[in-house]
mmCIF file of the protein (N, C-alpha, C, O) and its ligand, coordinates in Angstrom:
data_MODEL
# 
_entry.id   MODEL 
# 
loop_
_entity.id 
_entity.type 
_entity.pdbx_number_of_molecules 
1 polymer     1 
2 non-polymer 1 
# 
_entity_poly.entity_id                      1 
_entity_poly.type                           'polypeptide(L)' 
_entity_poly.nstd_linkage                   no 
_entity_poly.nstd_monomer                   no 
_entity_poly.pdbx_seq_one_letter_code       MFESQYNDEMEAEVKRLEAKMRAINAGHPEWINACVACGCELADINTDRCAQCL 
_entity_poly.pdbx_seq_one_letter_code_can   MFESQYNDEMEAEVKRLEAKMRAINAGHPEWINACVACGCELADINTDRCAQCL 
_entity_poly.pdbx_strand_id                 A 
# 
loop_
_entity_poly_seq.entity_id 
_entity_poly_seq.num 
_entity_poly_seq.mon_id 
_entity_poly_seq.hetero 
1 1  MET n 
1 2  PHE n 
1 3  GLU n 
1 4  SER n 
1 5  GLN n 
1 6  TYR n 
1 7  ASN n 
1 8  ASP n 
1 9  GLU n 
1 10 MET n 
1 11 GLU n 
1 12 ALA n 
1 13 GLU n 
1 14 VAL n 
1 15 LYS n 
1 16 ARG n 
1 17 LEU n 
1 18 GLU n 
1 19 ALA n 
1 20 LYS n 
1 21 MET n 
1 22 ARG n 
1 23 ALA n 
1 24 ILE n 
1 25 ASN n 
1 26 ALA n 
1 27 GLY n 
1 28 HIS n 
1 29 PRO n 
1 30 GLU n 
1 31 TRP n 
1 32 ILE n 
1 33 ASN n 
1 34 ALA n 
1 35 CYS n 
1 36 VAL n 
1 37 ALA n 
1 38 CYS n 
1 39 GLY n 
1 40 CYS n 
1 41 GLU n 
1 42 LEU n 
1 43 ALA n 
1 44 ASP n 
1 45 ILE n 
1 46 ASN n 
1 47 THR n 
1 48 ASP n 
1 49 ARG n 
1 50 CYS n 
1 51 ALA n 
1 52 GLN n 
1 53 CYS n 
1 54 LEU n 
# 
loop_
_struct_asym.id 
_struct_asym.entity_id 
A 1 
B 2 
# 
loop_
_chem_comp.id 
_chem_comp.type 
_chem_comp.mon_nstd_flag 
ALA 'L-peptide linking' y 
ARG 'L-peptide linking' y 
ASN 'L-peptide linking' y 
ASP 'L-peptide linking' y 
CYS 'L-peptide linking' y 
GLN 'L-peptide linking' y 
GLU 'L-peptide linking' y 
GLY 'peptide linking'   y 
HIS 'L-peptide linking' y 
ILE 'L-peptide linking' y 
LEU 'L-peptide linking' y 
LYS 'L-peptide linking' y 
MET 'L-peptide linking' y 
PHE 'L-peptide linking' y 
PRO 'L-peptide linking' y 
SER 'L-peptide linking' y 
THR 'L-peptide linking' y 
TRP 'L-peptide linking' y 
TYR 'L-peptide linking' y 
VAL 'L-peptide linking' y 
ZN  non-polymer         . 
# 
_pdbx_entity_nonpoly.entity_id   2 
_pdbx_entity_nonpoly.name        ? 
_pdbx_entity_nonpoly.comp_id     ZN 
# 
_pdbx_nonpoly_scheme.asym_id         B 
_pdbx_nonpoly_scheme.entity_id       2 
_pdbx_nonpoly_scheme.mon_id          ZN 
_pdbx_nonpoly_scheme.ndb_seq_num     1 
_pdbx_nonpoly_scheme.pdb_seq_num     101 
_pdbx_nonpoly_scheme.auth_seq_num    101 
_pdbx_nonpoly_scheme.pdb_mon_id      ZN 
_pdbx_nonpoly_scheme.auth_mon_id     ZN 
_pdbx_nonpoly_scheme.pdb_strand_id   A 
_pdbx_nonpoly_scheme.pdb_ins_code    . 
# 
loop_
_atom_site.group_PDB 
_atom_site.id 
_atom_site.type_symbol 
_atom_site.label_atom_id 
_atom_site.label_alt_id 
_atom_site.label_comp_id 
_atom_site.label_asym_id 
_atom_site.label_entity_id 
_atom_site.label_seq_id 
_atom_site.pdbx_PDB_ins_code 
_atom_site.Cartn_x 
_atom_site.Cartn_y 
_atom_site.Cartn_z 
_atom_site.occupancy 
_atom_site.B_iso_or_equiv 
_atom_site.pdbx_formal_charge 
_atom_site.auth_seq_id 
_atom_site.auth_comp_id 
_atom_site.auth_asym_id 
_atom_site.auth_atom_id 
_atom_site.pdbx_PDB_model_num 
ATOM   1   N  N  . MET A 1 1  ? 0.851  -1.203 0.000   1.00 0.00 ? 1   MET A N  1 
ATOM   2   C  CA . MET A 1 1  ? 0.000  0.000  0.000   1.00 0.00 ? 1   MET A CA 1 
ATOM   3   C  C  . MET A 1 1  ? 0.882  1.246  0.000   1.00 0.00 ? 1   MET A C  1 
ATOM   4   O  O  . MET A 1 1  ? 0.755  2.123  -0.855  1.00 0.00 ? 1   MET A O  1 
ATOM   5   N  N  . PHE A 1 2  ? 1.770  1.296  0.976   1.00 0.00 ? 2   PHE A N  1 
ATOM   6   C  CA . PHE A 1 2  ? 2.667  2.447  1.059   1.00 0.00 ? 2   PHE A CA 1 
ATOM   7   C  C  . PHE A 1 2  ? 3.603  2.510  -0.147  1.00 0.00 ? 2   PHE A C  1 
ATOM   8   O  O  . PHE A 1 2  ? 3.844  3.574  -0.716  1.00 0.00 ? 2   PHE A O  1 
ATOM   9   N  N  . GLU A 1 3  ? 4.124  1.336  -0.520  1.00 0.00 ? 3   GLU A N  1 
ATOM   10  C  CA . GLU A 1 3  ? 5.054  1.292  -1.655  1.00 0.00 ? 3   GLU A CA 1 
ATOM   11  C  C  . GLU A 1 3  ? 4.384  1.754  -2.934  1.00 0.00 ? 3   GLU A C  1 
ATOM   12  O  O  . GLU A 1 3  ? 4.979  2.480  -3.731  1.00 0.00 ? 3   GLU A O  1 
ATOM   13  N  N  . SER A 1 4  ? 3.133  1.326  -3.129  1.00 0.00 ? 4   SER A N  1 
ATOM   14  C  CA . SER A 1 4  ? 2.391  1.711  -4.322  1.00 0.00 ? 4   SER A CA 1 
ATOM   15  C  C  . SER A 1 4  ? 2.212  3.227  -4.376  1.00 0.00 ? 4   SER A C  1 
ATOM   16  O  O  . SER A 1 4  ? 2.393  3.857  -5.418  1.00 0.00 ? 4   SER A O  1 
ATOM   17  N  N  . GLN A 1 5  ? 1.855  3.789  -3.230  1.00 0.00 ? 5   GLN A N  1 
ATOM   18  C  CA . GLN A 1 5  ? 1.667  5.235  -3.169  1.00 0.00 ? 5   GLN A CA 1 
ATOM   19  C  C  . GLN A 1 5  ? 2.995  5.956  -3.424  1.00 0.00 ? 5   GLN A C  1 
ATOM   20  O  O  . GLN A 1 5  ? 3.049  6.979  -4.107  1.00 0.00 ? 5   GLN A O  1 
ATOM   21  N  N  . TYR A 1 6  ? 4.066  5.386  -2.849  1.00 0.00 ? 6   TYR A N  1 
ATOM   22  C  CA . TYR A 1 6  ? 5.398  5.969  -3.025  1.00 0.00 ? 6   TYR A CA 1 
ATOM   23  C  C  . TYR A 1 6  ? 5.781  5.978  -4.502  1.00 0.00 ? 6   TYR A C  1 
ATOM   24  O  O  . TYR A 1 6  ? 6.289  6.977  -5.011  1.00 0.00 ? 6   TYR A O  1 
ATOM   25  N  N  . ASN A 1 7  ? 5.533  4.849  -5.192  1.00 0.00 ? 7   ASN A N  1 
ATOM   26  C  CA . ASN A 1 7  ? 5.859  4.767  -6.616  1.00 0.00 ? 7   ASN A CA 1 
ATOM   27  C  C  . ASN A 1 7  ? 5.045  5.766  -7.433  1.00 0.00 ? 7   ASN A C  1 
ATOM   28  O  O  . ASN A 1 7  ? 5.561  6.372  -8.372  1.00 0.00 ? 7   ASN A O  1 
ATOM   29  N  N  . ASP A 1 8  ? 3.786  5.935  -7.078  1.00 0.00 ? 8   ASP A N  1 
ATOM   30  C  CA . ASP A 1 8  ? 2.956  6.906  -7.781  1.00 0.00 ? 8   ASP A CA 1 
ATOM   31  C  C  . ASP A 1 8  ? 3.511  8.313  -7.627  1.00 0.00 ? 8   ASP A C  1 
ATOM   32  O  O  . ASP A 1 8  ? 3.519  9.105  -8.569  1.00 0.00 ? 8   ASP A O  1 
ATOM   33  N  N  . GLU A 1 9  ? 3.976  8.606  -6.410  1.00 0.00 ? 9   GLU A N  1 
ATOM   34  C  CA . GLU A 1 9  ? 4.538  9.941  -6.171  1.00 0.00 ? 9   GLU A CA 1 
ATOM   35  C  C  . GLU A 1 9  ? 5.841  10.123 -6.930  1.00 0.00 ? 9   GLU A C  1 
ATOM   36  O  O  . GLU A 1 9  ? 6.116  11.202 -7.455  1.00 0.00 ? 9   GLU A O  1 
ATOM   37  N  N  . MET A 1 10 ? 6.648  9.059  -6.987  1.00 0.00 ? 10  MET A N  1 
ATOM   38  C  CA . MET A 1 10 ? 7.902  9.123  -7.746  1.00 0.00 ? 10  MET A CA 1 
ATOM   39  C  C  . MET A 1 10 ? 7.616  9.338  -9.224  1.00 0.00 ? 10  MET A C  1 
ATOM   40  O  O  . MET A 1 10 ? 8.282  10.131 -9.890  1.00 0.00 ? 10  MET A O  1 
ATOM   41  N  N  . GLU A 1 11 ? 6.619  8.623  -9.726  1.00 0.00 ? 11  GLU A N  1 
ATOM   42  C  CA . GLU A 1 11 ? 6.260  8.729  -11.133 1.00 0.00 ? 11  GLU A CA 1 
ATOM   43  C  C  . GLU A 1 11 ? 5.775  10.144 -11.449 1.00 0.00 ? 11  GLU A C  1 
ATOM   44  O  O  . GLU A 1 11 ? 6.120  10.707 -12.488 1.00 0.00 ? 11  GLU A O  1 
ATOM   45  N  N  . ALA A 1 12 ? 4.975  10.713 -10.548 1.00 0.00 ? 12  ALA A N  1 
ATOM   46  C  CA . ALA A 1 12 ? 4.470  12.070 -10.739 1.00 0.00 ? 12  ALA A CA 1 
ATOM   47  C  C  . ALA A 1 12 ? 5.626  13.069 -10.731 1.00 0.00 ? 12  ALA A C  1 
ATOM   48  O  O  . ALA A 1 12 ? 5.637  14.028 -11.503 1.00 0.00 ? 12  ALA A O  1 
ATOM   49  N  N  . GLU A 1 13 ? 6.609  12.829 -9.836  1.00 0.00 ? 13  GLU A N  1 
ATOM   50  C  CA . GLU A 1 13 ? 7.767  13.720 -9.741  1.00 0.00 ? 13  GLU A CA 1 
ATOM   51  C  C  . GLU A 1 13 ? 8.611  13.639 -11.009 1.00 0.00 ? 13  GLU A C  1 
ATOM   52  O  O  . GLU A 1 13 ? 9.081  14.660 -11.512 1.00 0.00 ? 13  GLU A O  1 
ATOM   53  N  N  . VAL A 1 14 ? 8.805  12.419 -11.528 1.00 0.00 ? 14  VAL A N  1 
ATOM   54  C  CA . VAL A 1 14 ? 9.564  12.245 -12.773 1.00 0.00 ? 14  VAL A CA 1 
ATOM   55  C  C  . VAL A 1 14 ? 8.858  12.959 -13.922 1.00 0.00 ? 14  VAL A C  1 
ATOM   56  O  O  . VAL A 1 14 ? 9.498  13.646 -14.718 1.00 0.00 ? 14  VAL A O  1 
ATOM   57  N  N  . LYS A 1 15 ? 7.538  12.795 -14.006 1.00 0.00 ? 15  LYS A N  1 
ATOM   58  C  CA . LYS A 1 15 ? 6.769  13.474 -15.061 1.00 0.00 ? 15  LYS A CA 1 
ATOM   59  C  C  . LYS A 1 15 ? 6.923  14.984 -14.960 1.00 0.00 ? 15  LYS A C  1 
ATOM   60  O  O  . LYS A 1 15 ? 7.068  15.683 -15.962 1.00 0.00 ? 15  LYS A O  1 
ATOM   61  N  N  . ARG A 1 16 ? 6.888  15.474 -13.708 1.00 0.00 ? 16  ARG A N  1 
ATOM   62  C  CA . ARG A 1 16 ? 6.995  16.905 -13.483 1.00 0.00 ? 16  ARG A CA 1 
ATOM   63  C  C  . ARG A 1 16 ? 8.372  17.409 -13.946 1.00 0.00 ? 16  ARG A C  1 
ATOM   64  O  O  . ARG A 1 16 ? 8.482  18.463 -14.572 1.00 0.00 ? 16  ARG A O  1 
ATOM   65  N  N  . LEU A 1 17 ? 9.421  16.631 -13.624 1.00 0.00 ? 17  LEU A N  1 
ATOM   66  C  CA . LEU A 1 17 ? 10.775 17.029 -14.003 1.00 0.00 ? 17  LEU A CA 1 
ATOM   67  C  C  . LEU A 1 17 ? 10.975 16.954 -15.517 1.00 0.00 ? 17  LEU A C  1 
ATOM   68  O  O  . LEU A 1 17 ? 11.618 17.824 -16.105 1.00 0.00 ? 17  LEU A O  1 
ATOM   69  N  N  . GLU A 1 18 ? 10.427 15.919 -16.142 1.00 0.00 ? 18  GLU A N  1 
ATOM   70  C  CA . GLU A 1 18 ? 10.545 15.787 -17.599 1.00 0.00 ? 18  GLU A CA 1 
ATOM   71  C  C  . GLU A 1 18 ? 9.839  16.945 -18.293 1.00 0.00 ? 18  GLU A C  1 
ATOM   72  O  O  . GLU A 1 18 ? 10.346 17.500 -19.268 1.00 0.00 ? 18  GLU A O  1 
ATOM   73  N  N  . ALA A 1 19 ? 8.657  17.307 -17.778 1.00 0.00 ? 19  ALA A N  1 
ATOM   74  C  CA . ALA A 1 19 ? 7.913  18.426 -18.340 1.00 0.00 ? 19  ALA A CA 1 
ATOM   75  C  C  . ALA A 1 19 ? 8.710  19.719 -18.187 1.00 0.00 ? 19  ALA A C  1 
ATOM   76  O  O  . ALA A 1 19 ? 8.770  20.536 -19.106 1.00 0.00 ? 19  ALA A O  1 
ATOM   77  N  N  . LYS A 1 20 ? 9.328  19.894 -17.000 1.00 0.00 ? 20  LYS A N  1 
ATOM   78  C  CA . LYS A 1 20 ? 10.122 21.091 -16.724 1.00 0.00 ? 20  LYS A CA 1 
ATOM   79  C  C  . LYS A 1 20 ? 11.325 21.169 -17.668 1.00 0.00 ? 20  LYS A C  1 
ATOM   80  O  O  . LYS A 1 20 ? 11.681 22.247 -18.143 1.00 0.00 ? 20  LYS A O  1 
ATOM   81  N  N  . MET A 1 21 ? 11.951 20.005 -17.935 1.00 0.00 ? 21  MET A N  1 
ATOM   82  C  CA . MET A 1 21 ? 13.087 19.982 -18.855 1.00 0.00 ? 21  MET A CA 1 
ATOM   83  C  C  . MET A 1 21 ? 12.663 20.413 -20.255 1.00 0.00 ? 21  MET A C  1 
ATOM   84  O  O  . MET A 1 21 ? 13.402 21.122 -20.937 1.00 0.00 ? 21  MET A O  1 
ATOM   85  N  N  . ARG A 1 22 ? 11.473 19.985 -20.686 1.00 0.00 ? 22  ARG A N  1 
ATOM   86  C  CA . ARG A 1 22 ? 10.978 20.397 -22.009 1.00 0.00 ? 22  ARG A CA 1 
ATOM   87  C  C  . ARG A 1 22 ? 10.770 21.911 -22.042 1.00 0.00 ? 22  ARG A C  1 
ATOM   88  O  O  . ARG A 1 22 ? 11.071 22.564 -23.041 1.00 0.00 ? 22  ARG A O  1 
ATOM   89  N  N  . ALA A 1 23 ? 10.255 22.460 -20.945 1.00 0.00 ? 23  ALA A N  1 
ATOM   90  C  CA . ALA A 1 23 ? 10.041 23.909 -20.883 1.00 0.00 ? 23  ALA A CA 1 
ATOM   91  C  C  . ALA A 1 23 ? 11.378 24.646 -20.947 1.00 0.00 ? 23  ALA A C  1 
ATOM   92  O  O  . ALA A 1 23 ? 11.514 25.644 -21.655 1.00 0.00 ? 23  ALA A O  1 
ATOM   93  N  N  . ILE A 1 24 ? 12.369 24.141 -20.197 1.00 0.00 ? 24  ILE A N  1 
ATOM   94  C  CA . ILE A 1 24 ? 13.701 24.769 -20.195 1.00 0.00 ? 24  ILE A CA 1 
ATOM   95  C  C  . ILE A 1 24 ? 14.323 24.677 -21.581 1.00 0.00 ? 24  ILE A C  1 
ATOM   96  O  O  . ILE A 1 24 ? 14.901 25.645 -22.074 1.00 0.00 ? 24  ILE A O  1 
ATOM   97  N  N  . ASN A 1 25 ? 14.202 23.499 -22.214 1.00 0.00 ? 25  ASN A N  1 
ATOM   98  C  CA . ASN A 1 25 ? 14.751 23.304 -23.557 1.00 0.00 ? 25  ASN A CA 1 
ATOM   99  C  C  . ASN A 1 25 ? 14.074 24.217 -24.577 1.00 0.00 ? 25  ASN A C  1 
ATOM   100 O  O  . ASN A 1 25 ? 14.681 24.605 -25.575 1.00 0.00 ? 25  ASN A O  1 
ATOM   101 N  N  . ALA A 1 26 ? 12.810 24.556 -24.315 1.00 0.00 ? 26  ALA A N  1 
ATOM   102 C  CA . ALA A 1 26 ? 12.074 25.439 -25.215 1.00 0.00 ? 26  ALA A CA 1 
ATOM   103 C  C  . ALA A 1 26 ? 12.429 26.902 -24.952 1.00 0.00 ? 26  ALA A C  1 
ATOM   104 O  O  . ALA A 1 26 ? 11.964 27.797 -25.659 1.00 0.00 ? 26  ALA A O  1 
ATOM   105 N  N  . GLY A 1 27 ? 13.265 27.140 -23.919 1.00 0.00 ? 27  GLY A N  1 
ATOM   106 C  CA . GLY A 1 27 ? 13.696 28.500 -23.615 1.00 0.00 ? 27  GLY A CA 1 
ATOM   107 C  C  . GLY A 1 27 ? 12.793 29.226 -22.642 1.00 0.00 ? 27  GLY A C  1 
ATOM   108 O  O  . GLY A 1 27 ? 12.876 30.447 -22.504 1.00 0.00 ? 27  GLY A O  1 
ATOM   109 N  N  . HIS A 1 28 ? 11.922 28.479 -21.962 1.00 0.00 ? 28  HIS A N  1 
ATOM   110 C  CA . HIS A 1 28 ? 10.988 29.086 -21.013 1.00 0.00 ? 28  HIS A CA 1 
ATOM   111 C  C  . HIS A 1 28 ? 10.994 28.322 -19.682 1.00 0.00 ? 28  HIS A C  1 
ATOM   112 O  O  . HIS A 1 28 ? 10.070 27.559 -19.402 1.00 0.00 ? 28  HIS A O  1 
ATOM   113 N  N  . PRO A 1 29 ? 12.031 28.526 -18.866 1.00 0.00 ? 29  PRO A N  1 
ATOM   114 C  CA . PRO A 1 29 ? 12.123 27.816 -17.582 1.00 0.00 ? 29  PRO A CA 1 
ATOM   115 C  C  . PRO A 1 29 ? 10.990 28.146 -16.618 1.00 0.00 ? 29  PRO A C  1 
ATOM   116 O  O  . PRO A 1 29 ? 10.805 27.443 -15.625 1.00 0.00 ? 29  PRO A O  1 
ATOM   117 N  N  . GLU A 1 30 ? 10.231 29.198 -16.892 1.00 0.00 ? 30  GLU A N  1 
ATOM   118 C  CA . GLU A 1 30 ? 9.117  29.565 -16.007 1.00 0.00 ? 30  GLU A CA 1 
ATOM   119 C  C  . GLU A 1 30 ? 7.866  28.738 -16.289 1.00 0.00 ? 30  GLU A C  1 
ATOM   120 O  O  . GLU A 1 30 ? 6.933  28.721 -15.486 1.00 0.00 ? 30  GLU A O  1 
ATOM   121 N  N  . TRP A 1 31 ? 7.849  28.049 -17.437 1.00 0.00 ? 31  TRP A N  1 
ATOM   122 C  CA . TRP A 1 31 ? 6.706  27.198 -17.755 1.00 0.00 ? 31  TRP A CA 1 
ATOM   123 C  C  . TRP A 1 31 ? 6.818  25.880 -16.995 1.00 0.00 ? 31  TRP A C  1 
ATOM   124 O  O  . TRP A 1 31 ? 7.906  25.493 -16.569 1.00 0.00 ? 31  TRP A O  1 
ATOM   125 N  N  . ILE A 1 32 ? 5.678  25.189 -16.826 1.00 0.00 ? 32  ILE A N  1 
ATOM   126 C  CA . ILE A 1 32 ? 5.708  23.867 -16.183 1.00 0.00 ? 32  ILE A CA 1 
ATOM   127 C  C  . ILE A 1 32 ? 5.892  22.767 -17.219 1.00 0.00 ? 32  ILE A C  1 
ATOM   128 O  O  . ILE A 1 32 ? 6.265  21.646 -16.874 1.00 0.00 ? 32  ILE A O  1 
ATOM   129 N  N  . ASN A 1 33 ? 5.631  23.081 -18.496 1.00 0.00 ? 33  ASN A N  1 
ATOM   130 C  CA . ASN A 1 33 ? 5.751  22.083 -19.547 1.00 0.00 ? 33  ASN A CA 1 
ATOM   131 C  C  . ASN A 1 33 ? 5.754  22.788 -20.900 1.00 0.00 ? 33  ASN A C  1 
ATOM   132 O  O  . ASN A 1 33 ? 5.238  23.898 -21.035 1.00 0.00 ? 33  ASN A O  1 
ATOM   133 N  N  . ALA A 1 34 ? 6.342  22.128 -21.899 1.00 0.00 ? 34  ALA A N  1 
ATOM   134 C  CA . ALA A 1 34 ? 6.348  22.682 -23.244 1.00 0.00 ? 34  ALA A CA 1 
ATOM   135 C  C  . ALA A 1 34 ? 6.246  21.552 -24.259 1.00 0.00 ? 34  ALA A C  1 
ATOM   136 O  O  . ALA A 1 34 ? 6.662  20.425 -23.988 1.00 0.00 ? 34  ALA A O  1 
ATOM   137 N  N  . CYS A 1 35 ? 5.697  21.853 -25.417 1.00 0.00 ? 35  CYS A N  1 
ATOM   138 C  CA . CYS A 1 35 ? 5.563  20.883 -26.497 1.00 0.00 ? 35  CYS A CA 1 
ATOM   139 C  C  . CYS A 1 35 ? 6.951  20.508 -27.011 1.00 0.00 ? 35  CYS A C  1 
ATOM   140 O  O  . CYS A 1 35 ? 7.753  21.387 -27.325 1.00 0.00 ? 35  CYS A O  1 
ATOM   141 N  N  . VAL A 1 36 ? 7.242  19.203 -27.099 1.00 0.00 ? 36  VAL A N  1 
ATOM   142 C  CA . VAL A 1 36 ? 8.559  18.745 -27.527 1.00 0.00 ? 36  VAL A CA 1 
ATOM   143 C  C  . VAL A 1 36 ? 8.776  19.006 -29.022 1.00 0.00 ? 36  VAL A C  1 
ATOM   144 O  O  . VAL A 1 36 ? 9.915  19.051 -29.485 1.00 0.00 ? 36  VAL A O  1 
ATOM   145 N  N  . ALA A 1 37 ? 7.701  19.176 -29.762 1.00 0.00 ? 37  ALA A N  1 
ATOM   146 C  CA . ALA A 1 37 ? 7.808  19.345 -31.207 1.00 0.00 ? 37  ALA A CA 1 
ATOM   147 C  C  . ALA A 1 37 ? 7.914  20.820 -31.621 1.00 0.00 ? 37  ALA A C  1 
ATOM   148 O  O  . ALA A 1 37 ? 8.803  21.180 -32.392 1.00 0.00 ? 37  ALA A O  1 
ATOM   149 N  N  . CYS A 1 38 ? 7.020  21.669 -31.118 1.00 0.00 ? 38  CYS A N  1 
ATOM   150 C  CA . CYS A 1 38 ? 7.017  23.070 -31.570 1.00 0.00 ? 38  CYS A CA 1 
ATOM   151 C  C  . CYS A 1 38 ? 7.439  24.048 -30.482 1.00 0.00 ? 38  CYS A C  1 
ATOM   152 O  O  . CYS A 1 38 ? 7.689  25.217 -30.777 1.00 0.00 ? 38  CYS A O  1 
ATOM   153 N  N  . GLY A 1 39 ? 7.525  23.592 -29.211 1.00 0.00 ? 39  GLY A N  1 
ATOM   154 C  CA . GLY A 1 39 ? 8.032  24.453 -28.146 1.00 0.00 ? 39  GLY A CA 1 
ATOM   155 C  C  . GLY A 1 39 ? 7.024  25.419 -27.572 1.00 0.00 ? 39  GLY A C  1 
ATOM   156 O  O  . GLY A 1 39 ? 7.409  26.373 -26.895 1.00 0.00 ? 39  GLY A O  1 
ATOM   157 N  N  . CYS A 1 40 ? 5.727  25.200 -27.826 1.00 0.00 ? 40  CYS A N  1 
ATOM   158 C  CA . CYS A 1 40 ? 4.727  26.084 -27.248 1.00 0.00 ? 40  CYS A CA 1 
ATOM   159 C  C  . CYS A 1 40 ? 4.422  25.659 -25.813 1.00 0.00 ? 40  CYS A C  1 
ATOM   160 O  O  . CYS A 1 40 ? 4.767  24.550 -25.405 1.00 0.00 ? 40  CYS A O  1 
ATOM   161 N  N  . GLU A 1 41 ? 3.775  26.541 -25.046 1.00 0.00 ? 41  GLU A N  1 
ATOM   162 C  CA . GLU A 1 41 ? 3.504  26.252 -23.641 1.00 0.00 ? 41  GLU A CA 1 
ATOM   163 C  C  . GLU A 1 41 ? 2.397  25.228 -23.481 1.00 0.00 ? 41  GLU A C  1 
ATOM   164 O  O  . GLU A 1 41 ? 1.385  25.272 -24.180 1.00 0.00 ? 41  GLU A O  1 
ATOM   165 N  N  . LEU A 1 42 ? 2.605  24.284 -22.531 1.00 0.00 ? 42  LEU A N  1 
ATOM   166 C  CA . LEU A 1 42 ? 1.586  23.300 -22.196 1.00 0.00 ? 42  LEU A CA 1 
ATOM   167 C  C  . LEU A 1 42 ? 1.244  23.442 -20.721 1.00 0.00 ? 42  LEU A C  1 
ATOM   168 O  O  . LEU A 1 42 ? 2.135  23.548 -19.879 1.00 0.00 ? 42  LEU A O  1 
ATOM   169 N  N  . ALA A 1 43 ? -0.060 23.444 -20.407 1.00 0.00 ? 43  ALA A N  1 
ATOM   170 C  CA . ALA A 1 43 ? -0.495 23.586 -19.014 1.00 0.00 ? 43  ALA A CA 1 
ATOM   171 C  C  . ALA A 1 43 ? -0.589 22.232 -18.323 1.00 0.00 ? 43  ALA A C  1 
ATOM   172 O  O  . ALA A 1 43 ? -0.608 22.167 -17.094 1.00 0.00 ? 43  ALA A O  1 
ATOM   173 N  N  . ASP A 1 44 ? -0.648 21.146 -19.101 1.00 0.00 ? 44  ASP A N  1 
ATOM   174 C  CA . ASP A 1 44 ? -0.793 19.797 -18.556 1.00 0.00 ? 44  ASP A CA 1 
ATOM   175 C  C  . ASP A 1 44 ? 0.555  19.084 -18.623 1.00 0.00 ? 44  ASP A C  1 
ATOM   176 O  O  . ASP A 1 44 ? 1.149  18.999 -19.697 1.00 0.00 ? 44  ASP A O  1 
ATOM   177 N  N  . ILE A 1 45 ? 1.048  18.571 -17.492 1.00 0.00 ? 45  ILE A N  1 
ATOM   178 C  CA . ILE A 1 45 ? 2.364  17.906 -17.495 1.00 0.00 ? 45  ILE A CA 1 
ATOM   179 C  C  . ILE A 1 45 ? 2.277  16.465 -17.960 1.00 0.00 ? 45  ILE A C  1 
ATOM   180 O  O  . ILE A 1 45 ? 3.307  15.810 -18.117 1.00 0.00 ? 45  ILE A O  1 
ATOM   181 N  N  . ASN A 1 46 ? 1.067  15.950 -18.185 1.00 0.00 ? 46  ASN A N  1 
ATOM   182 C  CA . ASN A 1 46 ? 0.902  14.550 -18.569 1.00 0.00 ? 46  ASN A CA 1 
ATOM   183 C  C  . ASN A 1 46 ? 1.004  14.323 -20.064 1.00 0.00 ? 46  ASN A C  1 
ATOM   184 O  O  . ASN A 1 46 ? 0.679  13.240 -20.552 1.00 0.00 ? 46  ASN A O  1 
ATOM   185 N  N  . THR A 1 47 ? 1.450  15.331 -20.796 1.00 0.00 ? 47  THR A N  1 
ATOM   186 C  CA . THR A 1 47 ? 1.619  15.179 -22.231 1.00 0.00 ? 47  THR A CA 1 
ATOM   187 C  C  . THR A 1 47 ? 2.918  15.861 -22.650 1.00 0.00 ? 47  THR A C  1 
ATOM   188 O  O  . THR A 1 47 ? 3.410  16.737 -21.940 1.00 0.00 ? 47  THR A O  1 
ATOM   189 N  N  . ASP A 1 48 ? 3.480  15.469 -23.800 1.00 0.00 ? 48  ASP A N  1 
ATOM   190 C  CA . ASP A 1 48 ? 4.705  16.124 -24.271 1.00 0.00 ? 48  ASP A CA 1 
ATOM   191 C  C  . ASP A 1 48 ? 4.493  16.834 -25.605 1.00 0.00 ? 48  ASP A C  1 
ATOM   192 O  O  . ASP A 1 48 ? 5.437  17.356 -26.196 1.00 0.00 ? 48  ASP A O  1 
ATOM   193 N  N  . ARG A 1 49 ? 3.250  16.848 -26.070 1.00 0.00 ? 49  ARG A N  1 
ATOM   194 C  CA . ARG A 1 49 ? 2.944  17.550 -27.312 1.00 0.00 ? 49  ARG A CA 1 
ATOM   195 C  C  . ARG A 1 49 ? 1.640  18.317 -27.180 1.00 0.00 ? 49  ARG A C  1 
ATOM   196 O  O  . ARG A 1 49 ? 0.728  17.904 -26.465 1.00 0.00 ? 49  ARG A O  1 
ATOM   197 N  N  . CYS A 1 50 ? 1.567  19.450 -27.888 1.00 0.00 ? 50  CYS A N  1 
ATOM   198 C  CA . CYS A 1 50 ? 0.331  20.228 -27.882 1.00 0.00 ? 50  CYS A CA 1 
ATOM   199 C  C  . CYS A 1 50 ? -0.686 19.575 -28.819 1.00 0.00 ? 50  CYS A C  1 
ATOM   200 O  O  . CYS A 1 50 ? -0.354 18.635 -29.541 1.00 0.00 ? 50  CYS A O  1 
ATOM   201 N  N  . ALA A 1 51 ? -1.896 20.064 -28.807 1.00 0.00 ? 51  ALA A N  1 
ATOM   202 C  CA . ALA A 1 51 ? -2.982 19.482 -29.613 1.00 0.00 ? 51  ALA A CA 1 
ATOM   203 C  C  . ALA A 1 51 ? -2.629 19.503 -31.095 1.00 0.00 ? 51  ALA A C  1 
ATOM   204 O  O  . ALA A 1 51 ? -3.009 18.593 -31.832 1.00 0.00 ? 51  ALA A O  1 
ATOM   205 N  N  . GLN A 1 52 ? -1.910 20.523 -31.539 1.00 0.00 ? 52  GLN A N  1 
ATOM   206 C  CA . GLN A 1 52 ? -1.575 20.638 -32.959 1.00 0.00 ? 52  GLN A CA 1 
ATOM   207 C  C  . GLN A 1 52 ? -0.516 19.637 -33.405 1.00 0.00 ? 52  GLN A C  1 
ATOM   208 O  O  . GLN A 1 52 ? -0.493 19.225 -34.565 1.00 0.00 ? 52  GLN A O  1 
ATOM   209 N  N  . CYS A 1 53 ? 0.363  19.245 -32.476 1.00 0.00 ? 53  CYS A N  1 
ATOM   210 C  CA . CYS A 1 53 ? 1.465  18.340 -32.826 1.00 0.00 ? 53  CYS A CA 1 
ATOM   211 C  C  . CYS A 1 53 ? 1.142  16.879 -32.558 1.00 0.00 ? 53  CYS A C  1 
ATOM   212 O  O  . CYS A 1 53 ? 1.893  15.997 -32.974 1.00 0.00 ? 53  CYS A O  1 
ATOM   213 N  N  . LEU A 1 54 ? 0.038  16.607 -31.871 1.00 0.00 ? 54  LEU A N  1 
ATOM   214 C  CA . LEU A 1 54 ? -0.321 15.228 -31.583 1.00 0.00 ? 54  LEU A CA 1 
ATOM   215 C  C  . LEU A 1 54 ? -0.666 14.466 -32.863 1.00 0.00 ? 54  LEU A C  1 
ATOM   216 O  O  . LEU A 1 54 ? -0.994 13.281 -32.806 1.00 0.00 ? 54  LEU A O  1 
HETATM 217 ZN ZN . ZN  B 2 .  ? 3.357  21.609 -30.543 1.00 0.00 2 101 ZN  A ZN 1 
# 
């Protein structure tokens, strides 16, 4: 139970960091996420592409 919750939190943290790296790579470290293809801002960290690039 605890381990499962711990893994979920780790996974969420990894997603958050990956999203942040995309934002930094796009030249906008203040964003929480950015599209990996066109570099536009994304508000959802659970994706790596905007609606236009999907
Ligand atoms: Zn895009």
